[in-house]
Steps between C-alpha positions, in 0.01 A plus 500: 500500500633834404572764762238736347231234529590439864457869571160502329384203712623653827171682576311171456747312721467756777144615439337157464583371849427844647159504334423149631608606850276810493203298376560246777510773763181649362320166502611422854379842620163451334474149644583629847238773471236247387585275795494792744202665338498831317634815659191718549496878449450535877614257764195340647582264783227237524708370795407821687141548385377137484764364735581726796181708483281200418297678233293243311558465126136591427536836676718628216404260220131573540380355174630153574182378665263624233686534173729318268812697587629579846591852383766730637366757744446854382722768651201636686483173688870516592437849630243368752804425715782695341359846554638446851705177500848468360608865502865541411525170319615573144256264330209628704597855402510389133155347548368824648655701218341273240163532674531880518592512128226248420761282332444125514771264613595268214529180699653207315277200489653197674255214453388405153314219339504440125278732294278205408399454863213676673602482862242623746603547863149504646415125474839408646450734797138384542626136508717596795843511341744740659681749282826327596392187318596663170695806612717349770577660836469855370489625859870408525603666172654842467496453123224277370596225260306225331543182699296258288518450127125577462501312173249248371671204665511674835134602483373163373695316771352725766150460357537118497635496857203706618226338290446822306377487141768430237299549183654753260219754538576537869812701429490575125259711301 
């Protein structure tokens, strides 16, 4: 191989492994974030609210007993307590500023089922299942992550174990 050719290949020799290393670092960071759950725009410690303070899930996720989605509480609901509680905490101050500016918090959804699934919380709650059945011990989490796969196999297995219907129309449109 001529010297000129070696020089031309030098960027590939150096750049190729460097590119692979950077992709690997990026993938590992994304994997770690998925395992730990997404970083939310404001820190919300379920371990404090649902854990130490003992606030029930349904106090904040009010739609869970009557609707299909649990829903994230509106800022107004957060302000029930945070007009007085949490002063001086940076994330509470951000919450108050967002409320004053009437800016919503763009929370990142943690739990997802495939788009072909119509998951309704209400019958599961009515049947007596605790939120932790699918969501894990959220009251111990500072950053919520998905603890179950919540895929078809997971749901069908749970339905079979609990004598719940397993026909397709139960979960699919």
